[in-house]
CHARMM internal coordinates of N, CA and C (Angstrom, degrees):
IC EDIT
DIST 1 N 1 CA 1.4513
DIST 1 CA 1 C 1.5253
ANGL 1 N 1 CA 1 C 108.89
DIST 1 C 2 N 1.3168
ANGL 1 CA 1 C 2 N 114.83
DIHE 1 N 1 CA 1 C 2 N 148.12
DIST 2 N 2 CA 1.4591
ANGL 1 C 2 N 2 CA 119.67
DIHE 1 CA 1 C 2 N 2 CA 175.76
DIST 2 CA 2 C 1.5321
ANGL 2 N 2 CA 2 C 109.04
DIHE 1 C 2 N 2 CA 2 C -79.48
DIST 2 C 3 N 1.3164
ANGL 2 CA 2 C 3 N 115.72
DIHE 2 N 2 CA 2 C 3 N 166.08
DIST 3 N 3 CA 1.4664
ANGL 2 C 3 N 3 CA 120.02
DIHE 2 CA 2 C 3 N 3 CA 178.09
DIST 3 CA 3 C 1.5282
ANGL 3 N 3 CA 3 C 109.91
DIHE 2 C 3 N 3 CA 3 C -61.56
DIST 3 C 4 N 1.3237
ANGL 3 CA 3 C 4 N 116.63
DIHE 3 N 3 CA 3 C 4 N -40.70
DIST 4 N 4 CA 1.4659
ANGL 3 C 4 N 4 CA 120.21
DIHE 3 CA 3 C 4 N 4 CA 178.79
DIST 4 CA 4 C 1.5246
ANGL 4 N 4 CA 4 C 111.09
DIHE 3 C 4 N 4 CA 4 C -60.21
DIST 4 C 5 N 1.3247
ANGL 4 CA 4 C 5 N 117.91
DIHE 4 N 4 CA 4 C 5 N -42.54
DIST 5 N 5 CA 1.4596
ANGL 4 C 5 N 5 CA 121.34
DIHE 4 CA 4 C 5 N 5 CA 178.93
DIST 5 CA 5 C 1.5249
ANGL 5 N 5 CA 5 C 110.84
DIHE 4 C 5 N 5 CA 5 C -64.39
DIST 5 C 6 N 1.3228
ANGL 5 CA 5 C 6 N 116.85
DIHE 5 N 5 CA 5 C 6 N -40.90
DIST 6 N 6 CA 1.4694
ANGL 5 C 6 N 6 CA 120.89
DIHE 5 CA 5 C 6 N 6 CA 179.28
DIST 6 CA 6 C 1.5222
ANGL 6 N 6 CA 6 C 110.07
DIHE 5 C 6 N 6 CA 6 C -61.22
DIST 6 C 7 N 1.3256
ANGL 6 CA 6 C 7 N 117.07
DIHE 6 N 6 CA 6 C 7 N -44.81
DIST 7 N 7 CA 1.4668
ANGL 6 C 7 N 7 CA 120.84
DIHE 6 CA 6 C 7 N 7 CA 179.60
DIST 7 CA 7 C 1.5272
ANGL 7 N 7 CA 7 C 110.47
DIHE 6 C 7 N 7 CA 7 C -63.59
DIST 7 C 8 N 1.3169
ANGL 7 CA 7 C 8 N 117.17
DIHE 7 N 7 CA 7 C 8 N -43.47
DIST 8 N 8 CA 1.4637
ANGL 7 C 8 N 8 CA 120.72
DIHE 7 CA 7 C 8 N 8 CA -179.62
DIST 8 CA 8 C 1.5350
ANGL 8 N 8 CA 8 C 111.51
DIHE 7 C 8 N 8 CA 8 C -64.53
DIST 8 C 9 N 1.3228
ANGL 8 CA 8 C 9 N 116.87
DIHE 8 N 8 CA 8 C 9 N -40.00
DIST 9 N 9 CA 1.4689
ANGL 8 C 9 N 9 CA 120.64
DIHE 8 CA 8 C 9 N 9 CA 177.26
DIST 9 CA 9 C 1.5288
ANGL 9 N 9 CA 9 C 109.92
DIHE 8 C 9 N 9 CA 9 C -65.59
DIST 9 C 10 N 1.3319
ANGL 9 CA 9 C 10 N 117.25
DIHE 9 N 9 CA 9 C 10 N -39.77
DIST 10 N 10 CA 1.4685
ANGL 9 C 10 N 10 CA 120.76
DIHE 9 CA 9 C 10 N 10 CA 177.90
DIST 10 CA 10 C 1.5269
ANGL 10 N 10 CA 10 C 110.72
DIHE 9 C 10 N 10 CA 10 C -63.30
DIST 10 C 11 N 1.3216
ANGL 10 CA 10 C 11 N 117.13
DIHE 10 N 10 CA 10 C 11 N -38.53
DIST 11 N 11 CA 1.4682
ANGL 10 C 11 N 11 CA 120.93
DIHE 10 CA 10 C 11 N 11 CA 177.01
DIST 11 CA 11 C 1.5259
ANGL 11 N 11 CA 11 C 110.34
DIHE 10 C 11 N 11 CA 11 C -62.52
DIST 11 C 12 N 1.3273
ANGL 11 CA 11 C 12 N 116.92
DIHE 11 N 11 CA 11 C 12 N -46.18
DIST 12 N 12 CA 1.4712
ANGL 11 C 12 N 12 CA 120.08
DIHE 11 CA 11 C 12 N 12 CA 177.27
DIST 12 CA 12 C 1.5228
ANGL 12 N 12 CA 12 C 111.26
DIHE 11 C 12 N 12 CA 12 C -58.42
DIST 12 C 13 N 1.3309
ANGL 12 CA 12 C 13 N 115.66
DIHE 12 N 12 CA 12 C 13 N -44.53
DIST 13 N 13 CA 1.4676
ANGL 12 C 13 N 13 CA 120.73
DIHE 12 CA 12 C 13 N 13 CA -178.71
DIST 13 CA 13 C 1.5222
ANGL 13 N 13 CA 13 C 110.48
DIHE 12 C 13 N 13 CA 13 C -59.05
DIST 13 C 14 N 1.3229
ANGL 13 CA 13 C 14 N 116.75
DIHE 13 N 13 CA 13 C 14 N -45.48
DIST 14 N 14 CA 1.4593
ANGL 13 C 14 N 14 CA 121.02
DIHE 13 CA 13 C 14 N 14 CA -178.03
DIST 14 CA 14 C 1.5255
ANGL 14 N 14 CA 14 C 111.80
DIHE 13 C 14 N 14 CA 14 C -70.94
DIST 14 C 15 N 1.3313
ANGL 14 CA 14 C 15 N 117.19
DIHE 14 N 14 CA 14 C 15 N -47.09
DIST 15 N 15 CA 1.4660
ANGL 14 C 15 N 15 CA 120.12
DIHE 14 CA 14 C 15 N 15 CA -177.23
DIST 15 CA 15 C 1.5199
ANGL 15 N 15 CA 15 C 112.50
DIHE 14 C 15 N 15 CA 15 C -63.53
DIST 15 C 16 N 1.3093
ANGL 15 CA 15 C 16 N 116.63
DIHE 15 N 15 CA 15 C 16 N -39.30
DIST 16 N 16 CA 1.4649
ANGL 15 C 16 N 16 CA 121.29
DIHE 15 CA 15 C 16 N 16 CA -177.42
DIST 16 CA 16 C 1.5248
ANGL 16 N 16 CA 16 C 112.83
DIHE 15 C 16 N 16 CA 16 C -93.91
DIST 16 C 17 N 1.3340
ANGL 16 CA 16 C 17 N 117.05
DIHE 16 N 16 CA 16 C 17 N -2.33
DIST 17 N 17 CA 1.4641
ANGL 16 C 17 N 17 CA 123.27
DIHE 16 CA 16 C 17 N 17 CA -179.94
DIST 17 CA 17 C 1.5281
ANGL 17 N 17 CA 17 C 110.94
DIHE 16 C 17 N 17 CA 17 C 50.77
DIST 17 C 18 N 1.3326
ANGL 17 CA 17 C 18 N 114.88
DIHE 17 N 17 CA 17 C 18 N 53.56
DIST 18 N 18 CA 1.4551
ANGL 17 C 18 N 18 CA 121.75
DIHE 17 CA 17 C 18 N 18 CA -178.26
DIST 18 CA 18 C 1.5219
ANGL 18 N 18 CA 18 C 110.59
DIHE 17 C 18 N 18 CA 18 C -99.20
DIST 18 C 19 N 1.3218
ANGL 18 CA 18 C 19 N 115.77
DIHE 18 N 18 CA 18 C 19 N 145.62
DIST 19 N 19 CA 1.4531
ANGL 18 C 19 N 19 CA 120.84
DIHE 18 CA 18 C 19 N 19 CA 168.99
DIST 19 CA 19 C 1.5179
ANGL 19 N 19 CA 19 C 108.29
DIHE 18 C 19 N 19 CA 19 C -79.21
DIST 19 C 20 N 1.3285
ANGL 19 CA 19 C 20 N 116.75
DIHE 19 N 19 CA 19 C 20 N 172.48
DIST 20 N 20 CA 1.4613
ANGL 19 C 20 N 20 CA 119.86
DIHE 19 CA 19 C 20 N 20 CA -177.48
DIST 20 CA 20 C 1.5296
ANGL 20 N 20 CA 20 C 112.53
DIHE 19 C 20 N 20 CA 20 C -63.15
DIST 20 C 21 N 1.3280
ANGL 20 CA 20 C 21 N 117.52
DIHE 20 N 20 CA 20 C 21 N -40.65
DIST 21 N 21 CA 1.4745
ANGL 20 C 21 N 21 CA 120.27
DIHE 20 CA 20 C 21 N 21 CA 178.98
DIST 21 CA 21 C 1.5254
ANGL 21 N 21 CA 21 C 110.59
DIHE 20 C 21 N 21 CA 21 C -63.83
DIST 21 C 22 N 1.3390
ANGL 21 CA 21 C 22 N 116.12
DIHE 21 N 21 CA 21 C 22 N -45.26
DIST 22 N 22 CA 1.4642
ANGL 21 C 22 N 22 CA 120.49
DIHE 21 CA 21 C 22 N 22 CA 179.45
DIST 22 CA 22 C 1.5276
ANGL 22 N 22 CA 22 C 111.06
DIHE 21 C 22 N 22 CA 22 C -63.77
DIST 22 C 23 N 1.3173
ANGL 22 CA 22 C 23 N 116.01
DIHE 22 N 22 CA 22 C 23 N -41.63
DIST 23 N 23 CA 1.4577
ANGL 22 C 23 N 23 CA 120.90
DIHE 22 CA 22 C 23 N 23 CA 178.84
DIST 23 CA 23 C 1.5217
ANGL 23 N 23 CA 23 C 110.77
DIHE 22 C 23 N 23 CA 23 C -61.55
DIST 23 C 24 N 1.3134
ANGL 23 CA 23 C 24 N 116.45
DIHE 23 N 23 CA 23 C 24 N -45.36
DIST 24 N 24 CA 1.4668
ANGL 23 C 24 N 24 CA 121.65
DIHE 23 CA 23 C 24 N 24 CA 177.78
DIST 24 CA 24 C 1.5298
ANGL 24 N 24 CA 24 C 110.56
DIHE 23 C 24 N 24 CA 24 C -57.69
DIST 24 C 25 N 1.3360
ANGL 24 CA 24 C 25 N 116.09
DIHE 24 N 24 CA 24 C 25 N -47.67
DIST 25 N 25 CA 1.4699
ANGL 24 C 25 N 25 CA 120.46
DIHE 24 CA 24 C 25 N 25 CA 179.88
DIST 25 CA 25 C 1.5289
ANGL 25 N 25 CA 25 C 111.51
DIHE 24 C 25 N 25 CA 25 C -62.44
DIST 25 C 26 N 1.3208
ANGL 25 CA 25 C 26 N 116.52
DIHE 25 N 25 CA 25 C 26 N -44.49
DIST 26 N 26 CA 1.4652
ANGL 25 C 26 N 26 CA 120.46
DIHE 25 CA 25 C 26 N 26 CA -179.17
DIST 26 CA 26 C 1.5253
ANGL 26 N 26 CA 26 C 111.68
DIHE 25 C 26 N 26 CA 26 C -64.04
DIST 26 C 27 N 1.3204
ANGL 26 CA 26 C 27 N 117.20
DIHE 26 N 26 CA 26 C 27 N -40.39
DIST 27 N 27 CA 1.4638
ANGL 26 C 27 N 27 CA 119.91
DIHE 26 CA 26 C 27 N 27 CA 179.48
DIST 27 CA 27 C 1.5224
ANGL 27 N 27 CA 27 C 111.76
DIHE 26 C 27 N 27 CA 27 C -65.43
DIST 27 C 28 N 1.3132
ANGL 27 CA 27 C 28 N 116.72
DIHE 27 N 27 CA 27 C 28 N -30.36
DIST 28 N 28 CA 1.4583
ANGL 27 C 28 N 28 CA 119.64
DIHE 27 CA 27 C 28 N 28 CA 179.18
DIST 28 CA 28 C 1.5231
ANGL 28 N 28 CA 28 C 112.78
DIHE 27 C 28 N 28 CA 28 C -84.70
DIST 28 C 29 N 1.3389
ANGL 28 CA 28 C 29 N 117.89
DIHE 28 N 28 CA 28 C 29 N -24.02
DIST 29 N 29 CA 1.4627
ANGL 28 C 29 N 29 CA 121.60
DIHE 28 CA 28 C 29 N 29 CA -175.94
DIST 29 CA 29 C 1.5288
ANGL 29 N 29 CA 29 C 114.20
DIHE 28 C 29 N 29 CA 29 C -102.24
DIST 29 C 30 N 1.3113
ANGL 29 CA 29 C 30 N 117.68
DIHE 29 N 29 CA 29 C 30 N -27.53
DIST 30 N 30 CA 1.4591
ANGL 29 C 30 N 30 CA 121.41
DIHE 29 CA 29 C 30 N 30 CA -169.91
DIST 30 CA 30 C 1.5323
ANGL 30 N 30 CA 30 C 110.61
DIHE 29 C 30 N 30 CA 30 C -106.58
DIST 30 C 31 N 1.3178
ANGL 30 CA 30 C 31 N 116.11
DIHE 30 N 30 CA 30 C 31 N 110.25
DIST 31 N 31 CA 1.4668
ANGL 30 C 31 N 31 CA 120.20
DIHE 30 CA 30 C 31 N 31 CA -177.43
DIST 31 CA 31 C 1.5294
ANGL 31 N 31 CA 31 C 111.86
DIHE 30 C 31 N 31 CA 31 C -64.94
DIST 31 C 32 N 1.3187
ANGL 31 CA 31 C 32 N 117.98
DIHE 31 N 31 CA 31 C 32 N -31.48
DIST 32 N 32 CA 1.4654
ANGL 31 C 32 N 32 CA 120.89
DIHE 31 CA 31 C 32 N 32 CA 178.68
DIST 32 CA 32 C 1.5229
ANGL 32 N 32 CA 32 C 111.06
DIHE 31 C 32 N 32 CA 32 C -64.69
DIST 32 C 33 N 1.3162
ANGL 32 CA 32 C 33 N 116.81
DIHE 32 N 32 CA 32 C 33 N -40.26
DIST 33 N 33 CA 1.4642
ANGL 32 C 33 N 33 CA 120.49
DIHE 32 CA 32 C 33 N 33 CA 178.06
DIST 33 CA 33 C 1.5217
ANGL 33 N 33 CA 33 C 110.41
DIHE 32 C 33 N 33 CA 33 C -66.25
DIST 33 C 34 N 1.3353
ANGL 33 CA 33 C 34 N 116.68
DIHE 33 N 33 CA 33 C 34 N -40.93
DIST 34 N 34 CA 1.4719
ANGL 33 C 34 N 34 CA 120.04
DIHE 33 CA 33 C 34 N 34 CA 178.68
DIST 34 CA 34 C 1.5191
ANGL 34 N 34 CA 34 C 111.00
DIHE 33 C 34 N 34 CA 34 C -64.73
DIST 34 C 35 N 1.3153
ANGL 34 CA 34 C 35 N 117.02
DIHE 34 N 34 CA 34 C 35 N -40.02
DIST 35 N 35 CA 1.4704
ANGL 34 C 35 N 35 CA 119.95
DIHE 34 CA 34 C 35 N 35 CA 177.86
DIST 35 CA 35 C 1.5210
ANGL 35 N 35 CA 35 C 110.63
DIHE 34 C 35 N 35 CA 35 C -63.21
DIST 35 C 36 N 1.3348
ANGL 35 CA 35 C 36 N 116.64
DIHE 35 N 35 CA 35 C 36 N -46.26
DIST 36 N 36 CA 1.4587
ANGL 35 C 36 N 36 CA 119.88
DIHE 35 CA 35 C 36 N 36 CA 179.53
DIST 36 CA 36 C 1.5269
ANGL 36 N 36 CA 36 C 110.89
DIHE 35 C 36 N 36 CA 36 C -60.50
DIST 36 C 37 N 1.3237
ANGL 36 CA 36 C 37 N 116.33
DIHE 36 N 36 CA 36 C 37 N -42.43
DIST 37 N 37 CA 1.4663
ANGL 36 C 37 N 37 CA 120.92
DIHE 36 CA 36 C 37 N 37 CA -178.34
DIST 37 CA 37 C 1.5249
ANGL 37 N 37 CA 37 C 112.26
DIHE 36 C 37 N 37 CA 37 C -79.60
DIST 37 C 38 N 1.3329
ANGL 37 CA 37 C 38 N 116.39
DIHE 37 N 37 CA 37 C 38 N -4.73
DIST 38 N 38 CA 1.4659
ANGL 37 C 38 N 38 CA 122.64
DIHE 37 CA 37 C 38 N 38 CA -178.84
DIST 38 CA 38 C 1.5243
ANGL 38 N 38 CA 38 C 112.13
DIHE 37 C 38 N 38 CA 38 C 59.29
DIST 38 C 39 N 1.3286
ANGL 38 CA 38 C 39 N 114.54
DIHE 38 N 38 CA 38 C 39 N 39.71
DIST 39 N 39 CA 1.4620
ANGL 38 C 39 N 39 CA 121.34
DIHE 38 CA 38 C 39 N 39 CA 173.21
DIST 39 CA 39 C 1.5215
ANGL 39 N 39 CA 39 C 105.18
DIHE 38 C 39 N 39 CA 39 C -96.41
DIST 39 C 40 N 1.3089
ANGL 39 CA 39 C 40 N 116.02
DIHE 39 N 39 CA 39 C 40 N 111.35
DIST 40 N 40 CA 1.4587
ANGL 39 C 40 N 40 CA 121.74
DIHE 39 CA 39 C 40 N 40 CA -169.97
DIST 40 CA 40 C 1.5143
ANGL 40 N 40 CA 40 C 112.61
DIHE 39 C 40 N 40 CA 40 C -77.75
DIST 40 C 41 N 1.3016
ANGL 40 CA 40 C 41 N 113.48
DIHE 40 N 40 CA 40 C 41 N 160.15
DIST 41 N 41 CA 1.4613
ANGL 40 C 41 N 41 CA 122.27
DIHE 40 CA 40 C 41 N 41 CA 179.06
DIST 41 CA 41 C 1.5262
ANGL 41 N 41 CA 41 C 110.02
DIHE 40 C 41 N 41 CA 41 C -53.98
DIST 41 C 42 N 1.3088
ANGL 41 CA 41 C 42 N 115.42
DIHE 41 N 41 CA 41 C 42 N 138.92
DIST 42 N 42 CA 1.4559
ANGL 41 C 42 N 42 CA 120.28
DIHE 41 CA 41 C 42 N 42 CA -179.83
DIST 42 CA 42 C 1.5147
ANGL 42 N 42 CA 42 C 112.85
DIHE 41 C 42 N 42 CA 42 C 87.88
DIST 42 C 43 N 1.3200
ANGL 42 CA 42 C 43 N 117.06
DIHE 42 N 42 CA 42 C 43 N -15.97
DIST 43 N 43 CA 1.4628
ANGL 42 C 43 N 43 CA 120.71
DIHE 42 CA 42 C 43 N 43 CA 177.03
DIST 43 CA 43 C 1.5042
ANGL 43 N 43 CA 43 C 107.33
DIHE 42 C 43 N 43 CA 43 C -115.52
DIST 43 C 44 N 1.3166
ANGL 43 CA 43 C 44 N 116.63
DIHE 43 N 43 CA 43 C 44 N 101.43
DIST 44 N 44 CA 1.4575
ANGL 43 C 44 N 44 CA 119.46
DIHE 43 CA 43 C 44 N 44 CA 178.10
DIST 44 CA 44 C 1.5217
ANGL 44 N 44 CA 44 C 108.56
DIHE 43 C 44 N 44 CA 44 C -91.19
DIST 44 C 45 N 1.3044
ANGL 44 CA 44 C 45 N 115.70
DIHE 44 N 44 CA 44 C 45 N 160.23
DIST 45 N 45 CA 1.4566
ANGL 44 C 45 N 45 CA 120.73
DIHE 44 CA 44 C 45 N 45 CA 178.59
DIST 45 CA 45 C 1.5215
ANGL 45 N 45 CA 45 C 109.43
DIHE 44 C 45 N 45 CA 45 C -69.01
DIST 45 C 46 N 1.3043
ANGL 45 CA 45 C 46 N 115.18
DIHE 45 N 45 CA 45 C 46 N 142.66
DIST 46 N 46 CA 1.4590
ANGL 45 C 46 N 46 CA 120.69
DIHE 45 CA 45 C 46 N 46 CA 174.16
DIST 46 CA 46 C 1.5184
ANGL 46 N 46 CA 46 C 107.59
DIHE 45 C 46 N 46 CA 46 C -100.77
DIST 46 C 47 N 1.3218
ANGL 46 CA 46 C 47 N 116.29
DIHE 46 N 46 CA 46 C 47 N 154.60
DIST 47 N 47 CA 1.4666
ANGL 46 C 47 N 47 CA 118.89
DIHE 46 CA 46 C 47 N 47 CA -178.53
DIST 47 CA 47 C 1.5228
ANGL 47 N 47 CA 47 C 111.37
DIHE 46 C 47 N 47 CA 47 C -58.64
DIST 47 C 48 N 1.3178
ANGL 47 CA 47 C 48 N 118.37
DIHE 47 N 47 CA 47 C 48 N -37.93
DIST 48 N 48 CA 1.4655
ANGL 47 C 48 N 48 CA 120.69
DIHE 47 CA 47 C 48 N 48 CA 179.23
DIST 48 CA 48 C 1.5204
ANGL 48 N 48 CA 48 C 111.72
DIHE 47 C 48 N 48 CA 48 C -65.50
DIST 48 C 49 N 1.3170
ANGL 48 CA 48 C 49 N 118.00
DIHE 48 N 48 CA 48 C 49 N -28.47
DIST 49 N 49 CA 1.4561
ANGL 48 C 49 N 49 CA 121.57
DIHE 48 CA 48 C 49 N 49 CA -179.62
DIST 49 CA 49 C 1.5198
ANGL 49 N 49 CA 49 C 112.13
DIHE 48 C 49 N 49 CA 49 C -66.78
DIST 49 C 50 N 1.3113
ANGL 49 CA 49 C 50 N 118.04
DIHE 49 N 49 CA 49 C 50 N -34.56
DIST 50 N 50 CA 1.4647
ANGL 49 C 50 N 50 CA 120.51
DIHE 49 CA 49 C 50 N 50 CA -174.39
DIST 50 CA 50 C 1.5213
ANGL 50 N 50 CA 50 C 113.63
DIHE 49 C 50 N 50 CA 50 C -95.48
DIST 50 C 51 N 1.2929
ANGL 50 CA 50 C 51 N 118.02
DIHE 50 N 50 CA 50 C 51 N -6.01
DIST 51 N 51 CA 1.4678
ANGL 50 C 51 N 51 CA 119.90
DIHE 50 CA 50 C 51 N 51 CA 179.81
DIST 51 CA 51 C 1.5016
ANGL 51 N 51 CA 51 C 111.23
DIHE 50 C 51 N 51 CA 51 C -93.33
END
COOR INIT
IC SEED 1 N 1 CA 1 C
IC BUILD
């Protein structure tokens, strides 16, 4: 992940008060979250990326 993606994922985590498991699930299921985090189609978040 790029630094920008890491920051955007951290913002989502804080704003939505998600745990790492929930964040991982949301990033893989929610297209709006992926767009905000700039995680492009075909590249899903890995568990190591969100921890």
